[in-house]
Phi, psi and omega in degrees: 000129178229355185270127181305321182298326180290319176297316181297322179294321177298320179291319179296317181298329178271009181053044176089005181234140176245140175268136183247147174279154174297140179242109184259138182229125176272161173223121186290338185255018179227161178250120184296145182274346174074024183243011181271010179070015171280137182306136181305328180290348185251006181298332178242039185298337182265005179102145182301328182292338178274342182095173181278154179277111179234013177222144167236122183263146185241137174047046192266132169244020184248128178283135179292141178260087187237028176088185188293340180271007185287124175298159186295337184247012181294130181091348183269135181279138174257139172269137173251115181235095186063237178271355183261153173220145180205161181286136173301324179303315181292323178295317179297319180295332185264316183232039181303328179295328178281324183282314187255341187100143185298322182294320179293317180296322179294323183277317189256337181062024178156186180267089188272063180214138168240126179227143185205164158262131174249130185221104183237150179292322181225198182281164172245167189297151172298120185212174177221161173248134185294151171286169176304321182304312182278325181294324181298333181293341177243023174074024180232186178238156182295165187225094163279155178210164180229155179237142167218139185251094185293126182302327184296335180255006185233037173298326175247131186268351183061202200280335187209080183279050179222150175233124170288133179220137176065201181227147178298137174306138184100343174296142180250163177296328177295326177300314181290322178300318179296324177298316180293328179291338181273001181304134179094355180254004185124210179291122184277000170078014184297328182291340176294346179253010183239184181223136179265137178248136177293130180272131186240117176307141181089005176232181181200185181217152167255127181240103182281161175303146179087356179266128174287140179200146180230086186307139180270201195260016171279147170298128187239128172270121191234094165284138184199163172294141185282076178218153181237031178278142174195166174218118177283132179250002183245130188273336177221133176226130176054034179082002182251137177290142175252120181295137182297340178300335179282347172284324190243013186298333179242042179231138175304139187303329181295345181252006184301325180260005183268095185295326178296321178296315182298318178294327183293342179291341180284142169278096194295312183298322179293325181290322184261013179305119181292345176248045187303311183297315180297329182279334191238342179287143176238120177259149180305135182236120182302137175292316172225163177307132186299324179300321178292316181293316185296331176294338178264356174103015182205169168226143179219129179239145163284128177246343174226126184195174176109338178233144179284001184277337179191164175200165181207150178235156169244118181253127176243118175262126185291156183306134175072009185256156174235130184229164171237123185242127178255140174228155184271005182206159173296155180205157168263155180214146177233131179276123184250352177200140172087187180211157181170227179221147170236111188061232180270355188264139168294142181225137179203152175271121181287150174273323183206133185239130170274147179301129181091352181278142175283148176233177177235040185239000184227137185214160170238126183254120183291164179301317183296317179293316182297318185285335178274342181101140181250130177279127181231128184241138172257116183269002176266144175269357184232325189256139175291155171257121187237130178236145166255134184236123183248132184244148176277196184297143169080022177298114185296333181293338183265359186298327181291349181253011183295142170235176182273060177278146180284000000 
């Protein structure tokens, strides 16, 4: 589809809502955790050389950075409109003013959000994402990100439900420099200067650029800026060697051997902050008082907040209830529990998904539909209907929760 009228017609037919196909992403250097409801026989559906599928991306207009074998559309979300399918990215490029609103398109020039489920058997290396200052030097942008651990996907915690974050107060830059100098000799000891936090379903974290972190084994819902910059600072994780190229993949070549430069990419004060948890943990925050909401048939919490770059909500519709929910911005949404309707579409949480199979659990809600309110029905008399909703930059409803994040 290349005709603006066709994209507009698909949006009109969905009454301002688009149904999305599942978007699966493999990672060659990780072991999938097996909790994304993808059939066990399909975890390596793209071949062993591509790695296991341990991520599902939502409402994505971002191409996955997975090396030379990466297909042209890997990581990109497809819209299913009747018998037709097209990339959400192409729709945003063509009718972004209808999908996101004219003001957002003028300001952002697109859907500047990457959101995913991350599902790993064990931990991944202690790493950081560059700030805008350092990312711009390699033609990219910095990457803050957020975590939320949905209880519905974390009945099983897998091998390491802890995340190392930041550095212990008192750690020096020379300590980290010595760790980087030990690369290639075995475990470089970087975790000896950090602290692990127990991951608790139903809570989350804000991870700003320049912060070291080693995500653990809970299924993680991750709204983030649509960038793939990072630098691994740990040489061995879970018994597996980490190639040094992953330390410098987003660093100008002239600095690959400059340990002082590599350490300088860290936000030092944020890493050694003695109140790290208090500064970075995010607990669910009611959108409105729950007693008020429950009388109307629902509960809604902010689960990601504090930065104007993205935000996310968890909406629970009580059994047998029908509600109308208004939001101030377009959003993507994934159904994580129950079944019912979203707008005119049937919605349900799948039990098991085959690779390439269509589901009824993911949608994109346009600005016009969100601002006018979306009707959501729970068709169960016993089970709640639960949705996670991810918003891009500048959601006006989240402004009251802003903090001074970089």
